VOGU-3710 file (C-alpha; in Angstrom, 3 decimals, decimal comma):
1> msefavgdtd> -126,187/-81,230/41,269  -125,213/-83,320/43,875  -125,822/-87,208/44,024  -126,660/-89,414/46,949  -126,012/-92,776/46,083  -125,827/-96,320/47,769  -122,521/-98,334/47,280  -120,944/-101,532/47,942  -119,925/-100,397/51,313  -121,037/-97,464/51,808
11> flvdgrpvrv> -122,868/-94,271/51,539  -121,753/-92,077/48,600  -121,996/-88,325/47,863  -119,945/-87,695/43,878  -118,766/-91,158/44,597  -116,790/-89,776/47,668  -117,828/-92,652/50,859  -119,592/-90,275/53,820  -120,954/-92,125/57,146  -124,718/-90,530/57,895
21> lsgalhyfrv> -124,187/-89,546/61,525  -128,080/-88,889/61,978  -130,601/-87,520/64,578  -134,753/-87,931/65,073  -136,443/-84,709/65,557  -139,972/-84,710/64,820  -140,832/-81,320/63,819  -144,780/-81,908/64,822  -143,480/-82,384/68,447  -141,286/-78,836/68,788
31> hegqwghrla> -142,674/-75,773/68,185  -141,769/-73,823/64,919  -140,361/-71,406/66,608  -137,886/-73,678/68,005  -136,578/-75,700/65,087  -133,846/-73,403/64,857  -132,183/-73,832/68,367  -133,013/-77,694/68,096  -131,336/-78,235/64,922  -128,455/-76,381/65,738
41> mlramglncv> -128,412/-78,748/68,922  -127,856/-81,244/66,201  -124,460/-80,142/64,811  -123,367/-79,262/68,022  -123,511/-82,757/68,819  -121,781/-83,708/65,823  -124,495/-84,915/63,446  -124,570/-84,173/60,130  -128,347/-84,986/59,271  -132,032/-85,257/60,811
51> etyvpwnlhe> -134,651/-87,996/60,505  -138,215/-87,114/60,974  -141,579/-89,159/60,195  -144,897/-87,382/58,435  -147,492/-88,166/60,813  -150,607/-88,533/58,000  -153,236/-88,014/60,804  -151,860/-84,247/61,915  -152,039/-83,478/58,243  -155,558/-85,173/57,553
61> prpgvprdvg> -157,875/-85,112/60,624  -160,372/-85,477/58,330  -160,909/-87,127/54,478  -159,500/-84,335/52,015  -159,218/-81,564/54,815  -155,359/-80,996/54,935  -153,923/-79,658/57,311  -150,415/-77,357/57,449  -148,772/-79,588/54,514  -146,473/-77,064/54,602
71> avgrfldaah> -144,750/-77,684/57,787  -142,843/-80,364/55,829  -140,874/-78,442/53,573  -140,403/-75,522/56,240  -138,853/-78,018/58,334  -137,088/-79,621/55,238  -136,058/-75,817/54,689  -134,704/-75,236/58,175  -132,517/-78,350/58,278  -130,570/-77,059/55,191
81> eaglwaivrp> -130,415/-73,640/56,560  -128,487/-75,445/59,786  -126,509/-77,414/57,385  -127,665/-80,804/57,804  -129,058/-83,603/55,532  -132,339/-84,927/56,508  -133,706/-88,261/56,181  -137,741/-88,169/56,040  -139,953/-91,823/56,993  -143,296/-90,381/55,459
91> gpyicaewen> -145,376/-93,471/56,635  -148,580/-94,208/55,690  -147,275/-95,563/59,059  -145,164/-94,479/61,746  -145,461/-95,908/65,037  -143,912/-92,987/66,887  -146,092/-93,496/70,108  -148,155/-91,444/68,298  -152,274/-91,367/67,843  -153,052/-94,722/65,429
101> gglphwltgr> -149,494/-95,011/64,296  -149,733/-91,927/62,497  -152,631/-93,541/60,176  -156,640/-91,598/60,074  -159,025/-92,540/62,736  -161,419/-92,105/59,299  -159,070/-94,802/57,549  -158,680/-97,257/59,994  -162,004/-97,276/61,151  -164,006/-97,751/58,116
111> pgvrvrtrdd> -166,194/-101,492/57,554  -163,773/-103,796/55,786  -160,234/-101,923/55,019  -157,253/-104,105/55,512  -155,050/-101,631/56,842  -150,751/-101,610/55,561  -151,750/-104,183/52,833  -152,438/-104,403/49,697  -156,427/-103,805/49,678  -157,387/-100,505/47,410
121> gflgpverwf> -159,696/-99,870/50,381  -156,546/-98,326/51,944  -153,912/-97,976/49,001  -155,864/-95,645/47,408  -156,449/-93,114/50,210  -152,524/-93,656/50,953  -152,064/-92,444/47,105  -153,744/-89,507/47,798  -152,166/-88,748/50,716  -148,736/-88,683/49,360
131> srllpqivpr> -149,490/-87,056/45,975  -150,462/-83,863/48,735  -147,171/-84,760/50,717  -144,747/-85,802/48,221  -144,222/-82,095/46,929  -143,022/-80,994/49,888  -140,735/-83,213/49,854  -139,437/-83,816/46,126  -137,871/-80,004/45,483  -136,398/-80,748/48,269
141> qfdrggpvvm> -134,094/-83,505/47,502  -130,226/-83,490/47,703  -130,204/-84,087/43,834  -132,329/-81,045/42,962  -129,969/-78,773/45,975  -131,570/-79,672/48,655  -131,294/-81,992/52,269  -133,302/-84,892/51,482  -131,041/-87,978/51,216  -132,919/-90,767/51,437
151> vqveneygsy> -136,789/-91,821/52,167  -138,167/-94,695/53,915  -140,659/-97,278/52,252  -143,527/-97,856/55,080  -142,358/-98,453/58,728  -140,875/-101,059/60,512  -142,881/-103,399/58,263  -141,753/-106,925/59,481  -143,450/-106,100/62,840  -146,800/-106,570/61,552
161> gsdqvylrrl> -146,923/-108,025/58,294  -145,373/-109,602/54,960  -147,549/-108,432/52,375  -144,837/-107,656/49,505  -147,346/-106,668/46,969  -147,888/-103,854/49,558  -144,198/-102,922/50,141  -143,627/-103,004/46,133  -146,670/-100,827/45,754  -145,188/-98,108/48,506
171> aevlraggvs> -142,025/-97,962/46,833  -144,059/-97,769/42,980  -145,811/-94,650/44,585  -143,227/-93,118/46,261  -140,897/-92,970/42,884  -144,022/-92,538/40,441  -144,446/-89,315/42,868  -140,723/-88,025/41,790  -138,351/-89,735/44,999  -135,186/-89,969/42,736
181> vplftsdgae> -132,954/-90,467/46,476  -132,320/-93,621/47,800  -135,299/-95,306/49,557  -134,791/-97,427/52,297  -136,292/-100,159/54,681  -135,946/-100,576/58,534  -136,681/-103,362/60,754  -135,714/-105,304/63,911  -132,705/-107,340/63,524  -134,324/-110,669/63,383
191> dhmltggcle> -135,160/-113,570/61,119  -139,248/-112,946/60,900  -138,939/-108,862/60,790  -136,181/-108,671/58,507  -138,139/-111,115/55,976  -141,408/-109,529/56,204  -140,313/-106,276/56,278  -137,580/-106,141/53,819  -138,086/-105,186/49,695  -135,878/-106,624/46,956
201> gvpatvnfgs> -133,949/-104,064/45,449  -134,389/-101,722/48,114  -131,666/-101,054/50,777  -132,346/-102,427/54,674  -131,505/-101,202/57,717  -132,066/-102,461/61,092  -133,144/-101,003/64,679  -131,847/-102,066/68,170  -130,480/-100,631/71,209  -127,298/-102,327/71,638
211> harrafevlr> -125,244/-105,615/70,544  -124,954/-103,400/66,958  -122,392/-106,786/65,809  -124,757/-109,484/66,254  -127,557/-106,650/64,651  -125,573/-106,593/61,982  -124,622/-110,072/61,413  -128,302/-110,474/61,050  -128,505/-107,952/58,495  -125,681/-108,939/56,222
221> ryrptgplmc> -127,827/-112,739/55,756  -130,126/-110,571/53,702  -128,318/-108,002/52,474  -124,401/-109,479/52,163  -123,400/-105,857/50,266  -124,561/-101,916/50,938  -123,782/-99,476/53,745  -124,274/-100,734/57,297  -126,557/-98,273/59,330  -129,048/-98,605/62,494
231> mefwcgwfdh> -131,947/-96,342/61,370  -132,652/-96,309/64,932  -130,553/-96,592/67,675  -132,816/-96,216/71,002  -131,131/-94,061/73,377  -133,528/-94,295/75,663  -137,214/-94,714/75,874  -140,797/-93,696/76,719  -143,350/-93,532/79,371  -146,708/-94,740/79,895
241> wggehavrdp> -149,148/-93,115/82,423  -149,058/-95,353/86,113  -145,908/-96,519/84,899  -141,881/-95,912/85,950  -140,106/-93,053/84,308  -137,457/-94,964/81,986  -133,740/-93,992/81,597  -130,545/-95,199/80,900  -127,334/-95,115/82,035  -125,347/-92,588/80,082
251> sdaaealrei> -122,350/-94,734/80,233  -124,316/-97,880/78,437  -125,726/-95,635/76,180  -122,408/-94,067/74,738  -120,781/-97,402/74,701  -123,652/-99,521/72,209  -122,556/-96,080/70,419  -119,597/-97,088/70,154  -119,974/-100,304/68,669  -121,918/-98,718/66,098
261> lecgasvnly> -119,413/-96,563/65,268  -116,684/-99,620/65,445  -118,688/-101,651/62,844  -118,008/-98,499/60,494  -121,776/-98,217/60,442  -123,884/-95,180/60,194  -126,577/-94,473/62,409  -129,373/-92,501/63,872  -130,326/-91,655/66,917  -133,607/-92,782/68,368
271> mahggtsfgg> -134,481/-89,784/69,934  -131,760/-87,233/69,679  -134,558/-84,957/70,972  -137,877/-86,439/71,488  -139,823/-82,958/72,623  -144,124/-83,218/73,250  -146,962/-85,011/72,189  -148,568/-81,899/71,927  -152,238/-81,382/71,496  -153,171/-85,301/72,970
281> waganrggal> -151,822/-87,147/69,869  -149,706/-89,306/72,241  -150,434/-92,664/71,634  -150,914/-95,706/73,007  -148,827/-99,578/73,340  -150,792/-102,928/74,190  -148,299/-104,683/76,951  -147,500/-108,534/76,790  -144,759/-110,177/74,497  -146,917/-110,000/71,610
291> hdgvlqpdvt> -148,195/-106,221/71,818  -151,797/-107,724/72,746  -152,364/-107,250/76,216  -153,570/-104,373/78,604  -153,510/-101,271/77,314  -150,089/-98,558/78,464  -151,042/-94,810/77,078  -148,182/-93,036/76,607  -147,614/-89,480/77,794  -147,395/-85,891/76,471
301> sydydapide> -143,732/-86,129/77,339  -141,525/-87,587/74,176  -138,330/-86,292/76,254  -137,154/-89,939/75,494  -134,396/-89,837/78,344  -132,987/-88,485/74,921  -128,936/-86,492/74,824  -130,912/-83,392/74,064  -133,477/-83,099/76,576  -137,416/-82,056/76,376
311> hgrptekfwr> -136,625/-78,280/77,127  -133,660/-78,293/74,266  -130,738/-78,362/76,790  -128,047/-80,813/76,782  -127,303/-83,957/79,153  -124,511/-86,209/80,168  -125,241/-88,512/77,448  -125,277/-85,130/74,828  -121,634/-84,534/75,815  -120,901/-88,372/75,956
321> frsllaahae> -122,547/-89,007/72,608  -120,600/-86,063/71,285  -117,135/-86,836/72,654  -117,930/-90,099/70,545  -118,980/-88,569/67,068  -116,059/-85,494/67,335  -114,013/-88,640/65,908  -115,976/-88,773/62,633  -116,869/-85,546/61,586  -115,915/-83,125/58,867
331> gplsalppep> -113,803/-80,718/60,264  -114,444/-79,460/64,125  -117,971/-79,613/65,826  -119,554/-76,196/66,030  -120,200/-74,093/69,231  -123,771/-74,976/71,216  -126,175/-72,110/70,592  -127,425/-69,954/73,257  -129,983/-72,283/75,642  -133,820/-70,794/75,135
341> aslgspaavd> -134,841/-68,260/77,811  -136,500/-69,723/80,886  -139,210/-68,476/82,134  -138,218/-65,231/84,486  -140,492/-65,657/87,504  -142,972/-68,233/89,217  -146,248/-66,992/88,365  -149,841/-68,482/89,892  -153,229/-69,004/87,000  -155,508/-66,898/88,336
351> ltgwaslpav> -158,985/-69,122/87,322  -161,786/-66,495/86,716  -164,629/-69,037/85,004  -165,835/-72,630/85,206  -168,213/-74,504/83,047  -169,802/-78,156/83,982  -168,599/-81,013/81,259  -172,477/-80,883/80,035  -172,308/-76,975/79,284  -169,252/-77,674/77,309
361> ldalggseth> -170,729/-80,671/75,723  -173,336/-78,258/74,816  -171,625/-75,787/73,300  -168,947/-77,261/71,808  -170,015/-80,435/70,577  -171,960/-82,374/68,270  -175,017/-83,960/67,990  -176,511/-86,632/69,644  -176,582/-89,880/67,953  -179,319/-92,163/68,931
371> apmpptfeel> -178,427/-96,174/67,810  -179,528/-99,176/69,956  -175,963/-100,058/71,024  -173,089/-97,317/71,815  -171,651/-96,405/68,186  -167,783/-96,434/68,615  -165,457/-93,274/68,459  -164,593/-93,731/64,841  -168,572/-94,796/63,926  -168,997/-90,823/66,212
381> dvdrgfvryt> -166,062/-89,176/63,978  -163,734/-89,009/66,822  -159,881/-89,102/67,001  -158,774/-87,088/69,713  -161,912/-85,825/72,761  -164,540/-87,580/74,568  -167,931/-89,290/74,194  -170,841/-88,786/76,774  -173,000/-92,249/76,571  -176,508/-91,981/78,545
391> vdvpgprqpy> -178,167/-95,117/78,769  -181,758/-96,275/80,503  -182,052/-98,918/83,304  -185,734/-100,205/82,961  -187,398/-100,422/85,850  -188,643/-101,022/88,737  -185,900/-104,129/89,080  -183,812/-104,968/92,267  -180,001/-103,475/92,026  -177,708/-105,850/89,489
401> pltvrglrdl> -174,290/-105,434/88,116  -173,614/-102,987/85,960  -171,074/-104,273/83,374  -169,579/-102,263/79,945  -168,370/-104,975/77,426  -165,933/-103,652/75,306  -164,477/-100,637/76,444  -161,424/-98,638/75,401  -159,217/-96,559/77,868  -161,697/-95,333/80,701
411> avvyvdgvpa> -165,311/-94,252/81,611  -166,254/-92,211/84,184  -169,956/-93,191/85,523  -172,976/-90,979/86,811  -176,122/-92,989/87,973  -178,894/-90,168/88,051  -176,654/-87,472/88,191  -174,472/-88,754/90,804  -170,672/-89,911/89,742  -170,771/-93,707/91,023
421> gvvtedepel> -166,938/-94,409/89,949  -164,742/-94,747/87,261  -164,454/-98,295/85,032  -161,760/-99,793/82,644  -160,687/-102,169/80,260  -159,644/-104,219/83,135  -162,008/-103,678/85,562  -165,620/-103,062/83,681  -167,814/-103,855/86,242  -169,619/-101,016/88,525
431> eeavagparv> -168,746/-101,178/92,325  -172,007/-100,969/93,569  -174,838/-102,208/91,738  -177,438/-100,215/89,533  -181,417/-100,557/90,573  -183,997/-99,937/87,982  -185,181/-97,266/86,580  -182,179/-94,896/86,434  -180,175/-93,082/83,658  -176,539/-93,939/83,794
441> elwveslgrv> -174,019/-91,933/81,906  -170,474/-92,746/80,871  -168,230/-90,115/79,604  -165,242/-91,691/77,986  -162,118/-90,416/77,046  -159,555/-91,428/74,360  -156,518/-92,208/76,035  -154,571/-92,188/72,563  -154,775/-94,987/69,900  -152,593/-98,009/69,783
451> nygprtgepk> -149,678/-97,391/67,797  -147,771/-100,372/67,407  -148,386/-103,791/67,218  -151,338/-106,303/65,994  -153,701/-104,030/67,345  -153,169/-100,801/65,853  -156,626/-99,339/64,018  -158,565/-101,409/66,288  -161,601/-99,110/67,337  -162,017/-96,618/70,645
461> gltggvlher> -164,539/-96,619/73,520  -167,517/-98,354/73,689  -166,970/-101,359/71,272  -169,422/-103,811/72,910  -172,516/-102,664/75,269  -173,485/-101,810/78,399  -175,042/-105,040/80,645  -177,017/-105,273/83,772  -176,773/-108,527/85,045  -176,503/-110,246/81,738
471> qylhgvrara> -179,236/-108,330/79,991  -178,094/-105,629/76,841  -179,208/-102,023/77,979  -180,569/-101,244/74,551  -181,516/-97,414/73,183  -177,665/-95,553/73,489  -177,714/-91,913/73,155  -174,184/-90,573/72,103  -172,796/-86,968/72,010  -168,940/-86,727/71,169
481> lrldafdagv> -166,793/-83,474/71,734  -163,185/-83,162/69,190  -160,513/-81,603/70,941  -159,724/-79,470/67,633  -163,430/-78,107/68,424  -161,490/-75,754/70,883  -158,920/-75,045/67,886  -161,871/-71,860/67,894  -161,977/-70,748/71,229  -164,206/-71,106/74,025
491> egvpfgalpg> -166,400/-67,918/73,211  -169,393/-70,074/72,563  -169,235/-71,427/76,419  -171,556/-70,442/79,577  -168,411/-70,080/82,100  -169,965/-69,095/85,314  -168,752/-69,075/89,035  -165,895/-71,203/90,628  -167,430/-74,291/91,791  -166,315/-75,815/94,614
501> vgapglyrgt> -163,155/-78,352/95,507  -163,434/-81,229/92,732  -165,712/-80,084/90,458  -165,238/-81,944/86,546  -165,397/-79,080/83,990  -164,213/-76,541/81,989  -161,794/-74,244/83,965  -160,898/-70,497/82,466  -157,863/-68,251/83,599  -155,140/-65,979/82,860
511> vsvrgagdar> -151,406/-65,866/83,890  -149,442/-63,060/83,827  -145,974/-63,447/82,778  -142,490/-61,354/83,619  -139,696/-62,360/81,221  -141,168/-64,816/79,155  -139,363/-67,780/78,483  -139,683/-72,322/78,509  -141,890/-73,187/81,556  -143,235/-75,451/83,363
521> lelpgwtrgf> -147,053/-76,321/83,592  -147,739/-77,743/87,427  -151,291/-78,964/88,161  -151,672/-80,196/91,967  -154,244/-81,891/92,923  -155,815/-82,115/89,368  -156,866/-85,625/88,318  -156,706/-85,914/84,369  -157,637/-83,696/81,638  -156,327/-81,122/79,054
531> vwvngfalgr> -154,302/-77,956/78,976  -154,588/-75,183/76,792  -152,428/-71,956/76,997  -153,549/-68,849/74,587  -155,259/-71,377/72,256  -152,156/-74,008/72,140  -153,213/-77,471/73,332  -150,451/-78,341/75,400  -151,815/-81,927/75,973  -152,889/-84,636/78,693
541> ywsvgpqssl> -152,131/-84,307/82,519  -153,061/-87,037/84,563  -152,244/-87,230/88,360  -151,007/-91,313/87,942  -147,849/-90,047/86,474  -144,519/-90,264/86,110  -145,331/-86,929/84,308  -146,665/-84,441/86,799  -145,880/-81,172/85,193  -146,340/-79,967/81,006
551> yvpgpllreg> -143,229/-78,410/79,356  -144,806/-74,512/77,645  -142,560/-73,244/75,389  -141,582/-70,037/75,513  -142,958/-69,121/71,871  -146,090/-69,270/73,496  -146,114/-67,209/76,148  -145,859/-63,093/76,072  -145,558/-60,860/78,248  -148,556/-59,912/80,921
561> pndvwvlefe> -151,449/-62,071/80,529  -151,944/-65,268/79,042  -155,243/-67,104/78,614  -155,205/-70,579/79,888  -157,501/-73,288/80,214  -157,822/-76,219/81,684  -160,572/-79,455/80,604  -161,005/-81,268/83,790  -162,337/-84,869/83,448  -162,801/-85,640/87,700
571> gsaapptlsg> -161,896/-83,445/90,182  -159,457/-79,894/90,564  -157,632/-78,403/93,639  -155,491/-75,661/93,677  -154,826/-73,335/90,869  -152,064/-74,307/88,220  -148,453/-72,325/88,507  -146,385/-71,777/86,043  -142,284/-72,015/87,083  -139,317/-71,539/84,824
581> vggeagaeag> -137,468/-74,390/83,708  -134,493/-74,281/86,397  -131,850/-77,283/86,968  -129,480/-79,043/85,680  -130,595/-80,695/82,546  -132,688/-83,578/82,539  -133,426/-82,251/86,438  -137,361/-82,926/85,706  -137,128/-86,175/84,336  -138,976/-88,084/86,736
591> eagdgg> -142,015/-84,912/86,355  -141,935/-84,389/82,878  -139,774/-87,055/81,166  -141,909/-89,593/78,934  -139,608/-92,080/77,348  -138,187/-93,141/74,160
//
């Protein structure tokens, strides 16, 4: 079999110098029916390799209960069939603007677990997870006739910690599990990140969006020899709910790529094709220079302003990159595959039933928990979903301010069944004072766990308590609903007649399709919630923007009637509408684009 190796100056295939021209494409952000098309687009851009993360929490939502780990192997097989090498970044932490950086909530929520360290309480579950994952990777390595040429140790560890014992243990676990291709680390091109994240004897790569020469000069201080590689060339960026849509000028991105190639370096475009964070798996960041400030939830679209847009179409950035990469490709570039079909004609969703949020919770939620203080989402075993917290204000007593301490995300508040407002982490006090006696309900939805920085793994939900003036209100009832409860369908939900405009709840309907293909789902006047099409969770919508429509992959739709469920938390308006993609590539960037 052939060998992929790391030389003094180049990557080598059977001793022959090669340049790795890679593009990031996450199998879990692309419908499996579209893998082949997206991989062909990478080839057509001039790339010879694809890179993907592996999100642990997606594949092990509950401890010891794996879910479709075989998707990793199927994707690597698809990459091989497309004629691409593959770089695998198995974590256990991946960042990726993904829920909790890919770490399972059931692990980070355990008392006393020191994540991303040598702590056996963390490494033990990691080793068990790798024992399930590596059989999907090891047989598909380059030296066994497969596509996998490199495997990453952790991910940007120098941005988080400095536990070299932990990194060494991970490398040993990978080797013991059968990984024989080169290992590598990737970190920001800064002294403290490289000293924290590099591992002796393991090739190092750097991540950046510009100033390649400067970045590689920093890397050379720590790795005087070995191939130069930018493992994440940030050619776009990602978006946050309530923020501006992020774009990068194609000519600026192309010049930055040109500089990387002129340095003789290998590169991985992050992202080549971003895709979509389906199923409510989008993560969140913390603002501020040290990523310790205000919560910034990531939008559903992971378009990333990438050269191949969310719908799989080439953008201006694609053509500029293709022109640059053609000079470094072995042989002529392949032609572009046919563009995916777009929905033939627009169609409105016919809403036929509605159930209140309490009715949905009764039908699909877990049992109610009673505790003196509010339990966190982790204590209630909720990864994605919402929790209804109920607490009583004793009385009689005069009106006092009601404040929620330690709130993550936001809460819709009801007092004696009447909507009373929305409180957030930054604005935790209800606008109107509350008199007693009263029953207070707080419906808290997780907007995504932090995926980067020192607050990765922090608990969600109500992590403090509810105060009436300065007094804690004890005796909290909590009931949770995980989003994956919808995987089994909604037949048990007691749907009734449609309510008036503005009612939160679960809406059921159908949309009749002619000319099935890629589509966008528009929700004009709806506030915040989740959508399913034919039982597939598209993800979160939110009127604060910048994303105003959800991408619907063509393979999800069928000719004729299609089921649609909309879970709305605050208020609704006109029926949702399906429309074709239409327009030039990137035309919906301000509507459906996410950053990077």
